[in-house]
C-alpha positions as CSV (number, residue, x, y, z in Angstrom):
1,M,391.8,151.4,55.8
2,R,393.4,154.8,56.5
3,L,393.7,155.3,52.7
4,I,390.0,154.6,52.4
5,F,389.2,157.1,55.1
6,S,391.4,159.7,53.5
7,F,389.6,159.2,50.2
8,V,386.2,159.7,51.9
9,I,387.4,163.0,53.4
10,A,388.6,164.2,50.0
11,A,385.5,163.2,48.2
12,G,383.2,164.7,50.8
13,L,381.0,161.6,50.8
14,V,377.9,161.4,53.0
15,L,375.2,158.9,53.6
16,A,372.4,158.6,51.0
17,G,369.6,160.8,52.2
18,G,371.4,164.0,53.1
19,E,374.5,165.8,54.4
20,Y,375.6,165.5,58.0
21,R,374.9,168.7,60.0
22,I,376.2,169.7,63.4
23,Q,374.5,171.6,66.2
24,T,375.3,172.4,69.8
25,I,372.7,171.0,72.1
26,A,374.3,171.9,75.5
27,G,377.0,174.3,76.6
28,N,378.3,177.7,75.6
29,G,382.1,177.3,76.1
30,D,382.0,178.3,79.8
31,S,384.2,176.0,81.8
32,R,382.0,176.2,84.9
33,G,379.6,173.3,85.4
34,P,375.8,173.2,84.8
35,V,373.4,175.4,86.6
36,A,370.2,173.9,88.0
37,G,367.2,175.1,86.2
38,A,369.1,176.5,83.2
39,V,368.3,175.3,79.7
40,A,371.1,173.1,78.6
41,E,371.4,174.7,75.2
42,G,373.3,177.9,75.7
43,S,374.3,177.4,79.3
44,P,377.5,176.0,80.8
45,V,378.3,172.3,80.8
46,G,381.8,172.6,82.1
47,E,384.4,169.9,81.7
48,G,384.0,166.2,82.4
49,W,384.5,162.8,80.8
50,T,381.3,161.4,79.4
51,I,377.7,161.8,78.3
52,A,374.7,159.5,77.8
53,F,371.0,159.5,76.9
54,D,368.1,157.7,78.4
55,R,365.0,156.2,76.7
56,L,363.3,159.7,76.8
57,D,366.4,161.3,75.2
58,R,367.3,163.2,78.4
59,L,371.0,164.1,78.3
60,Y,373.3,163.0,81.2
61,L,376.7,164.5,81.9
62,T,379.4,163.8,84.4
63,T,381.7,166.6,85.8
64,L,385.1,166.7,87.2
65,L,383.5,167.5,90.6
66,G,382.1,164.0,90.8
67,E,378.6,165.0,89.8
68,V,376.0,163.5,87.4
69,W,373.6,166.0,85.8
70,R,370.7,165.4,83.5
71,T,368.2,167.4,81.6
72,D,364.5,167.3,82.4
73,L,361.8,166.9,79.7
74,E,362.0,170.7,79.2
75,G,365.7,170.5,78.5
76,K,366.7,172.1,81.8
77,W,369.6,170.9,84.0
78,E,369.0,169.1,87.3
79,R,371.7,167.6,89.4
80,L,371.0,163.9,89.9
81,W,373.9,162.9,92.1
82,R,377.1,164.1,93.7
83,A,379.8,161.8,95.2
84,D,381.2,162.5,98.6
85,G,384.5,163.5,97.1
86,G,387.8,162.1,95.7
87,V,386.2,160.4,92.7
88,L,386.9,160.6,89.0
89,L,383.8,159.6,87.0
90,F,384.8,158.2,83.6
91,G,382.3,155.7,82.2
92,M,378.5,156.0,82.2
93,T,375.6,154.1,80.8
94,V,371.8,154.2,81.4
95,D,369.5,151.2,81.5
96,S,365.9,150.9,80.3
97,G,364.6,151.9,83.8
98,D,366.6,155.2,83.6
99,R,369.1,153.9,86.2
100,V,372.5,155.4,85.7
101,F,375.8,153.4,86.1
102,V,379.0,155.3,86.5
103,S,382.6,154.1,87.0
104,D,385.0,155.8,89.5
105,L,388.4,155.6,88.0
106,L,390.2,156.6,91.3
107,G,388.0,154.8,93.8
108,H,387.9,151.5,91.8
109,R,384.2,151.2,92.1
110,V,381.0,151.3,89.9
111,Y,377.9,152.9,91.2
112,R,374.3,152.6,90.2
113,I,372.2,155.8,90.6
114,D,368.4,155.4,90.7
115,P,366.1,158.0,89.1
116,D,365.5,159.6,92.5
117,G,369.2,160.2,93.0
118,T,369.9,157.4,95.5
119,S,373.0,155.4,94.8
120,V,374.6,152.0,95.6
121,V,377.9,150.4,94.8
122,V,377.4,147.5,92.3
123,A,381.0,146.5,91.8
124,G,384.3,147.1,93.5
125,S,385.5,147.0,97.0
126,G,387.6,150.1,96.7
127,R,390.8,148.1,96.4
128,K,392.9,148.3,93.2
129,G,393.3,144.9,91.6
130,S,391.5,142.3,89.6
131,D,390.6,139.5,92.0
132,G,387.2,138.2,93.1
133,D,386.0,136.4,89.9
134,G,383.2,134.1,90.6
135,G,382.1,136.0,93.7
136,R,380.1,139.0,94.6
137,A,381.0,142.0,92.5
138,V,380.9,144.4,95.5
139,E,383.6,142.3,97.2
140,A,385.9,142.1,94.2
141,S,388.7,144.5,93.4
142,L,388.7,146.6,90.2
143,D,391.6,148.1,88.4
144,A,390.7,151.6,87.5
145,P,387.3,150.9,85.9
146,M,386.6,153.1,82.9
147,G,384.1,152.2,80.1
148,L,380.7,150.7,80.8
149,A,378.1,148.9,78.7
150,L,374.9,147.0,79.4
151,D,373.3,144.2,77.4
152,G,369.6,143.3,77.1
153,A,369.8,140.8,80.0
154,G,371.1,143.4,82.4
155,N,374.7,142.3,82.4
156,L,377.1,145.1,83.1
157,F,380.4,145.1,81.3
158,I,383.3,147.0,82.8
159,A,386.6,148.0,81.0
160,E,389.6,147.7,83.2
161,E,393.3,147.8,82.5
162,G,393.7,145.2,79.8
163,R,390.5,143.3,80.4
164,V,386.7,143.5,80.4
165,R,384.8,142.1,83.3
166,V,381.1,141.5,83.5
167,V,378.6,141.7,86.4
168,D,375.5,139.5,85.9
169,A,372.0,140.2,87.1
170,E,372.7,138.3,90.3
171,G,375.6,140.6,91.2
172,R,378.4,138.1,90.5
173,I,381.5,139.1,88.6
174,R,383.8,137.3,86.2
175,T,386.4,138.2,83.5
176,H,384.8,138.4,80.1
177,A,387.8,139.2,77.9
178,T,391.5,140.0,78.1
179,G,393.9,141.9,75.9
180,T,391.5,144.8,75.4
181,A,391.6,148.5,76.0
182,S,390.7,150.2,79.3
183,G,388.7,153.0,77.6
184,A,385.2,153.4,76.3
185,L,382.8,150.5,75.6
186,S,379.6,150.3,73.7
187,M,377.2,147.4,72.8
188,D,375.2,147.4,69.6
189,R,371.6,146.2,69.1
190,D,372.8,142.7,68.4
191,G,374.7,142.4,71.6
192,V,378.1,142.8,70.1
193,L,380.6,144.7,72.3
194,Y,383.1,147.3,71.0
195,A,386.1,148.8,72.8
196,A,388.1,151.9,72.0
197,H,391.8,151.1,72.0
198,F,393.5,154.4,71.5
199,S,397.1,153.3,72.1
200,K,396.7,150.3,69.7
201,A,395.0,152.6,67.1
202,A,392.1,150.2,66.6
203,L,388.5,149.8,67.4
204,Q,388.1,146.3,68.9
205,K,385.2,143.9,68.6
206,I,384.6,141.5,71.6
207,G,382.7,138.3,70.9
208,A,380.2,136.6,73.3
209,D,382.9,134.1,73.9
210,G,385.4,136.8,75.0
211,S,387.4,136.7,71.7
212,V,389.0,140.0,70.8
213,S,389.7,141.2,67.3
214,D,390.6,144.5,65.7
215,F,387.6,145.8,63.9
216,A,388.4,149.2,62.4
217,A,391.5,151.3,62.1
218,G,391.8,154.6,63.8
219,S,392.8,156.2,67.1
220,P,389.5,156.0,69.0
221,L,388.8,158.0,72.1
222,S,385.3,156.8,72.4
223,V,382.8,154.5,70.7
224,A,379.0,154.6,70.4
225,A,376.6,152.0,68.8
226,C,373.3,153.5,67.8
227,A,369.9,151.7,67.8
228,D,369.7,152.2,64.0
229,G,372.8,150.1,63.5
230,G,375.3,153.0,63.1
231,L,378.6,152.5,64.8
232,Y,380.7,155.6,65.5
233,F,384.0,156.5,67.1
234,S,385.8,159.7,67.9
235,E,389.4,160.5,67.4
236,L,391.5,163.5,68.4
237,Y,389.7,166.0,66.2
238,R,387.1,164.1,64.2
239,V,384.3,161.6,64.3
240,Q,384.0,158.5,62.0
241,R,381.1,156.2,61.2
242,V,382.3,152.7,60.5
243,G,381.6,151.8,56.9
244,T,381.3,155.5,55.9
245,G,384.4,157.2,57.1
246,V,384.8,160.7,58.6
247,I,381.5,162.4,59.1
248,A,382.5,165.3,61.2
249,G,385.7,167.3,61.8
250,S,389.1,167.1,60.2
251,L,392.7,166.8,61.3
252,E,392.7,170.5,62.3
253,R,392.1,171.4,65.9
254,G,389.7,174.2,66.8
255,F,386.1,175.1,67.3
256,A,384.1,175.9,64.1
257,G,381.3,174.9,61.9
258,E,378.3,175.5,64.2
259,E,374.9,174.9,62.5
260,G,376.7,173.9,59.3
261,A,378.1,170.9,57.5
262,A,379.6,168.5,60.0
263,Q,382.6,167.7,57.8
264,A,383.6,171.4,57.9
265,A,383.4,171.5,61.7
266,R,386.4,171.5,64.0
267,F,386.7,170.0,67.5
268,L,389.1,170.6,70.4
269,T,388.6,167.3,72.3
270,P,385.8,165.1,71.1
271,L,386.2,163.0,74.2
272,A,382.9,161.1,74.4
273,L,380.1,159.9,72.2
274,A,376.5,158.9,72.9
275,C,373.5,158.0,70.8
276,D,369.9,159.1,71.3
277,S,366.8,157.1,70.5
278,Q,366.6,158.5,67.0
279,G,370.0,157.3,66.0
280,R,371.7,160.6,66.2
281,V,375.2,160.8,67.7
282,A,376.2,163.4,70.2
283,V,379.8,164.5,70.8
284,Y,381.1,165.8,74.1
285,D,383.8,168.3,73.1
286,A,385.2,168.6,76.6
287,T,387.8,171.4,76.1
288,A,385.2,173.4,74.2
289,A,382.7,172.7,77.0
290,R,379.9,171.8,74.6
291,V,377.8,168.8,73.6
292,R,377.3,168.8,69.8
293,R,374.9,166.6,67.9
294,I,375.6,165.2,64.4
295,A,372.6,164.1,62.3
296,V,371.8,163.7,58.6
297,A,370.0,166.8,57.4
298,P,366.4,166.1,56.3
């Protein structure tokens, strides 16, 4: 598989229909966080862990200060939520009602944030552990929750250390799979769950029955399944599309390639990925303090 990916890089292959281009849609390299009322493009995003889009393609961003920011319909930042303190927000996903779910790695909880900014704990008692299966999710212990994903029935999947647990629509929790990564999760349009397993150097596929299999070779930091069927994962300095190969970046670290061919671009830390409603994938380059969008040129 690695040999195939190397060939793709050398040949400069792209999808039929055009070359991948890259463009910054938020951030300017400033390590300070977002400023309320500022247009996301060209203003600070700071450093955090993850990004997401809602059904209206508003961009969501977590910060190291325990905040969740989003853009309004004019592309301006507004702070949706801020934790009381002592949290590390790692995973994030948004449902069809624009409710945001975030995982607190340090506090061992998962929060739901409503569109008006109110929040409630939906999983985790605050104790580190993995007990409580079969009971109420808010009374169960979680073990450093990280990646989050939602299916069409409203079930919330939570990546923990070595397992994935699921909270159903009734608020009850159970273990869905074991032997998996504790990093990013994403669910595709067919309800298939994918997990980024950096230490094992594989993208994992998790079946409805909880079976786990290695799906694609690489060293994934994040994974994103788009509505058009595209499945992407980021590595240290590049982004791959499964079935196509490297579409952005190279093995060279840096920041380059703005407004140009994505394969000529460079990244510092492509830590998180997210898909918008048009099937375009965005990359949160945390160290560069920018969110960059990759799309096929028209």
